[in-house]
MMTF fields as JSON, N, C-alpha, C and O atoms, coordinates in Angstrom:
{
  "mmtfVersion": "1.0.0",
  "mmtfProducer": "UNKNOWN",
  "numBonds": 279,
  "numAtoms": 280,
  "numGroups": 70,
  "numChains": 1,
  "numModels": 1,
  "chainsPerModel": [1],
  "groupsPerChain": [70],
  "chainIdList": ["A"],
  "bondAtomList": [4, 2, 8, 6, 12, 10, 16, 14, 20, 18, 24, 22, 28, 26, 32, 30, 36, 34, 40, 38, 44, 42, 48, 46, 52, 50, 56, 54, 60, 58, 64, 62, 68, 66, 72, 70, 76, 74, 80, 78, 84, 82, 88, 86, 92, 90, 96, 94, 100, 98, 104, 102, 108, 106, 112, 110, 116, 114, 120, 118, 124, 122, 128, 126, 132, 130, 136, 134, 140, 138, 144, 142, 148, 146, 152, 150, 156, 154, 160, 158, 164, 162, 168, 166, 172, 170, 176, 174, 180, 178, 184, 182, 188, 186, 192, 190, 196, 194, 200, 198, 204, 202, 208, 206, 212, 210, 216, 214, 220, 218, 224, 222, 228, 226, 232, 230, 236, 234, 240, 238, 244, 242, 248, 246, 252, 250, 256, 254, 260, 258, 264, 262, 268, 266, 272, 270, 276, 274],
  "bondOrderList": [1, 1, 1, 1, 1, 1, 1, 1, 1, 1, 1, 1, 1, 1, 1, 1, 1, 1, 1, 1, 1, 1, 1, 1, 1, 1, 1, 1, 1, 1, 1, 1, 1, 1, 1, 1, 1, 1, 1, 1, 1, 1, 1, 1, 1, 1, 1, 1, 1, 1, 1, 1, 1, 1, 1, 1, 1, 1, 1, 1, 1, 1, 1, 1, 1, 1, 1, 1, 1],
  "groupList": [{"groupName": "UNK", "atomNameList": ["N", "CA", "C", "O"], "elementList": ["N", "C", "C", "O"], "formalChargeList": [0, 0, 0, 0], "bondAtomList": [1, 0, 2, 1, 3, 2], "bondOrderList": [1, 1, 2], "singleLetterCode": "X", "chemCompType": "L-PEPTIDE LINKING"}],
  "groupTypeList": [0, 0, 0, 0, 0, 0, 0, 0, 0, 0, 0, 0, 0, 0, 0, 0, 0, 0, 0, 0, 0, 0, 0, 0, 0, 0, 0, 0, 0, 0, 0, 0, 0, 0, 0, 0, 0, 0, 0, 0, 0, 0, 0, 0, 0, 0, 0, 0, 0, 0, 0, 0, 0, 0, 0, 0, 0, 0, 0, 0, 0, 0, 0, 0, 0, 0, 0, 0, 0, 0],
  "groupIdList": [1, 2, 3, 4, 5, 6, 7, 8, 9, 10, 11, 12, 13, 14, 15, 16, 17, 18, 19, 20, 21, 22, 23, 24, 25, 26, 27, 28, 29, 30, 31, 32, 33, 34, 35, 36, 37, 38, 39, 40, 41, 42, 43, 44, 45, 46, 47, 48, 49, 50, 51, 52, 53, 54, 55, 56, 57, 58, 59, 60, 61, 62, 63, 64, 65, 66, 67, 68, 69, 70],
  "secStructList": [7, 7, 7, 7, 3, 3, 3, 7, 6, 6, 6, 7, 7, 3, 3, 3, 1, 1, 7, 1, 1, 7, 1, 1, 4, 4, 4, 1, 6, 6, 2, 2, 2, 2, 2, 2, 2, 2, 2, 2, 6, 6, 7, 7, 2, 2, 2, 2, 2, 2, 2, 2, 6, 7, 7, 2, 2, 2, 2, 2, 2, 2, 2, 2, 2, 2, 2, 2, 6, 7],
  "xCoordList": [0.836, 0.0, 0.878, 1.802, 0.61, 1.399, 0.756, -0.441, 1.58, 1.075, 1.099, 2.127, -0.014, -0.056, -0.473, -1.428, 0.235, -0.097, -1.191, -1.282, -2.012, -3.092, -2.707, -2.14, -3.016, -2.66, -3.929, -4.879, -3.933, -5.057, -5.142, -4.131, -6.35, -6.522, -6.296, -5.959, -6.482, -6.401, -5.006, -4.448, -4.449, -3.15, -1.981, -0.827, -2.257, -1.244, -0.421, 0.64, -0.9, -0.224, -0.514, -1.638, 0.526, 0.331, 0.191, 0.819, -0.621, -0.826, -1.269, -1.689, -1.163, -1.614, -3.113, -3.597, -3.857, -5.314, -5.841, -6.923, -5.114, -5.552, -4.35, -3.274, -4.556, -3.487, -3.593, -4.645, -2.528, -2.556, -2.408, -3.068, -1.566, -1.324, -1.441, -1.252, -1.76, -1.775, -0.359, 0.579, -0.21, 1.098, 1.351, 2.45, 0.338, 0.482, 0.125, -0.924, 0.984, 0.853, -0.407, -0.978, -0.845, -1.978, -3.28, -4.221, -3.358, -4.581, -4.654, -5.693, -3.585, -3.566, -4.43, -4.644, -4.911, -5.804, -5.084, -3.982, -5.691, -5.159, -4.249, -3.862, -3.894, -2.975, -3.63, -2.992, -4.874, -5.557, -5.713, -5.636, -5.928, -6.006, -4.645, -4.558, -3.578, -2.223, -1.915, -1.256, -2.384, -2.154, -2.781, -2.139, -4.022, -4.719, -4.046, -3.884, -3.655, -2.995, -1.662, -1.347, -0.878, 0.413, 0.236, 1.023, -0.784, -1.052, -1.449, -1.013, -2.267, -2.695, -1.521, -1.555, -0.495, 0.685, 1.772, 2.876, 1.475, 2.397, 3.316, 4.203, 3.144, 3.981, 3.492, 2.289, 4.411, 4.057, 3.653, 3.901, 3.026, 2.522, 3.66, 3.526, 4.766, 5.899, 6.528, 6.957, 6.575, 7.101, 6.208, 6.705, 4.907, 3.96, 4.123, 4.145, 4.235, 4.404, 5.665, 5.649, 6.74, 8.015, 8.005, 8.488, 7.462, 7.476, 6.572, 6.953, 5.372, 4.414, 4.595, 3.917, 5.51, 5.803, 4.561, 4.239, 3.869, 2.71, 2.895, 3.755, 2.109, 2.249, 1.789, 0.918, 2.39, 2.039, 0.585, -0.119, 0.134, -1.258, -2.232, -3.344, -1.831, -2.677, -2.83, -3.923, -1.747, -1.8, -2.729, -3.593, -2.551, -3.386, -4.855, -5.721, -5.144, -6.529, -7.158, -8.327, -6.38, -6.885, -7.215, -8.254, -6.333, -6.582, -7.765, -8.562, -7.878, -9.0, -10.322, -11.29, -10.366, -11.599, -11.924, -13.1, -10.918, -11.188, -11.77, -12.565, -11.39, -11.934, -13.372, -14.166, -13.715, -15.062, -16.066, -17.246, -15.629, -16.553, -16.964, -17.925, -16.257, -16.587, -17.569, -17.956],
  "yCoordList": [-1.178, 0.0, 1.237, 1.34, 2.153, 3.364, 4.469, 4.733, 5.112, 6.25, 7.485, 7.811, 8.163, 9.399, 10.519, 10.383, 11.605, 12.761, 13.573, 13.638, 14.185, 15.031, 16.467, 16.762, 17.359, 18.755, 19.585, 19.431, 20.469, 21.372, 22.384, 22.939, 22.61, 23.542, 24.995, 25.835, 25.29, 26.672, 27.055, 28.062, 26.265, 26.639, 25.871, 26.16, 24.903, 24.103, 23.213, 22.726, 22.996, 22.102, 20.661, 20.323, 19.808, 18.399, 17.567, 17.862, 16.546, 15.651, 14.297, 14.163, 13.285, 11.952, 11.861, 12.351, 11.253, 11.24, 10.358, 10.625, 9.32, 8.451, 7.779, 7.698, 7.302, 6.67, 5.16, 4.584, 4.513, 3.08, 2.253, 1.223, 2.674, 1.938, 2.889, 4.098, 2.312, 3.113, 3.525, 2.743, 4.737, 5.215, 4.805, 4.369, 4.944, 4.64, 3.184, 2.715, 2.477, 1.043, 0.666, -0.399, 1.511, 1.156, 1.013, 0.394, 1.563, 1.462, 0.183, -0.119, -0.556, -1.774, -2.856, -2.871, -3.746, -4.801, -5.781, -6.234, -6.104, -7.097, -6.565, -7.327, -5.294, -4.74, -4.69, -5.018, -4.29, -4.186, -5.558, -5.67, -6.589, -7.94, -8.392, -9.094, -7.985, -8.317, -7.646, -8.238, -6.418, -5.7, -6.472, -6.682, -6.89, -7.621, -8.968, -9.369, -9.664, -10.966, -10.834, -11.638, -9.824, -9.632, -9.284, -9.721, -8.504, -8.152, -9.398, -9.572, -10.251, -11.468, -12.431, -13.252, -12.331, -13.184, -12.564, -13.102, -11.444, -10.886, -9.787, -9.366, -9.312, -8.205, -6.894, -6.691, -6.022, -4.719, -3.77, -4.033, -2.66, -1.728, -1.057, -0.793, -0.781, -0.173, -1.163, -0.785, -2.414, -3.457, -3.618, -3.725, -3.637, -3.754, -2.578, -2.753, -1.389, -0.185, -0.258, 0.098, -0.713, -0.783, -1.875, -1.659, -3.036, -4.158, -3.905, -4.192, -3.367, -3.138, -1.791, -1.497, -0.976, 0.338, 1.231, 1.848, 1.28, 2.162, 2.955, 2.622, 3.982, 4.85, 4.2, 3.33, 4.638, 4.126, 4.429, 3.574, 5.633, 5.993, 5.165, 4.884, 4.776, 3.91, 2.548, 1.982, 2.018, 0.732, 0.834, -0.02, 1.874, 2.05, 2.21, 1.621, 2.997, 3.216, 1.92, 1.643, 1.13, -0.137, -1.098, -1.757, -1.178, -2.074, -1.6, -2.412, -0.303, 0.244, -0.054, -0.461, 0.148, -0.098, -1.585, -1.947, -2.452, -3.888, -4.399, -5.338, -3.799, -4.216, -3.725, -4.393, -2.594, -2.054, -2.821, -2.869, -3.418, -4.118, -5.482, -6.079, -5.975, -7.303, -7.191, -8.203],
  "zCoordList": [0.0, 0.0, 0.0, 0.807, -0.869, -1.007, -0.184, -0.295, 0.647, 1.418, 0.537, -0.056, 0.453, -0.306, 0.626, 1.391, 0.557, 1.373, 0.704, -0.522, 1.529, 1.044, 1.341, 2.393, 0.413, 0.583, 0.734, -0.033, 1.733, 1.965, 0.818, 0.387, 0.339, -0.779, -0.368, -1.202, 0.926, 1.38, 1.877, 1.441, 2.777, 3.358, 2.747, 3.061, 1.885, 1.186, 2.118, 1.727, 3.347, 4.276, 3.872, 3.502, 3.948, 3.599, 4.87, 5.886, 4.807, 5.93, 5.399, 4.25, 6.277, 5.905, 6.142, 7.162, 5.236, 5.361, 6.483, 7.004, 6.871, 7.952, 8.583, 7.99, 9.794, 10.551, 10.381, 10.655, 9.936, 9.685, 10.953, 11.09, 11.874, 13.113, 14.287, 14.154, 15.449, 16.661, 17.012, 16.864, 17.471, 17.89, 19.338, 19.682, 20.178, 21.592, 21.841, 21.4, 22.537, 22.744, 23.523, 23.286, 24.44, 25.299, 24.526, 25.024, 23.337, 22.546, 21.726, 21.14, 21.681, 20.884, 21.529, 22.741, 20.693, 21.137, 22.067, 21.757, 23.186, 24.105, 25.198, 26.083, 25.171, 26.164, 27.541, 28.541, 27.598, 28.891, 29.545, 30.768, 28.751, 29.298, 29.812, 30.82, 29.115, 29.565, 30.895, 31.751, 31.077, 32.331, 33.485, 34.515, 33.319, 34.379, 34.632, 35.784, 33.576, 33.721, 34.442, 35.319, 34.078, 34.735, 36.203, 37.042, 36.52, 37.913, 38.714, 39.852, 38.123, 38.811, 39.028, 39.944, 38.196, 38.331, 39.197, 39.282, 39.836, 40.819, 40.328, 41.071, 39.123, 38.651, 39.253, 39.421, 39.571, 40.103, 38.992, 37.815, 39.374, 38.366, 37.6, 36.406, 38.263, 37.56, 36.581, 35.491, 36.977, 36.091, 34.864, 33.742, 35.073, 33.961, 33.007, 31.789, 33.565, 32.754, 31.907, 30.729, 32.498, 31.786, 30.715, 29.604, 31.042, 30.107, 28.902, 27.767, 29.148, 28.063, 27.369, 26.384, 27.888, 27.31, 27.282, 26.266, 28.434, 28.589, 29.876, 30.692, 30.059, 31.21, 32.506, 32.51, 33.598, 34.916, 35.254, 35.792, 34.944, 35.222, 34.387, 34.834, 33.197, 32.368, 33.017, 33.025, 33.561, 34.257, 35.462, 35.658, 36.265, 37.452, 37.086, 37.733, 36.061, 35.638, 35.125, 35.395, 34.387, 33.858, 34.989, 34.965, 35.979, 37.106, 37.943, 38.412, 38.13, 38.893, 38.188, 38.831, 36.873, 36.129, 36.027, 35.976, 35.997, 35.913, 37.23, 37.222, 38.36, 39.652, 39.829, 40.49, 39.264, 39.397, 38.556, 38.904, 37.466, 36.587, 37.143, 36.658, 38.142, 38.7, 39.836, 40.42]
}
């Protein structure tokens, strides 16, 4: 697939029309399940954050929301 840039008719700025992949790892499919699984296996929140390359607050928020849904 060839990436083609789109140019604005008014300001002539070029940009990509759509994003092919997520930039931030936490939005990828299955990451939130991995966070919960790693926590259940005894990994700490800082370890989870470092291993999965996501923010510490994202790990904490995911764990907090997973406990509320049960």
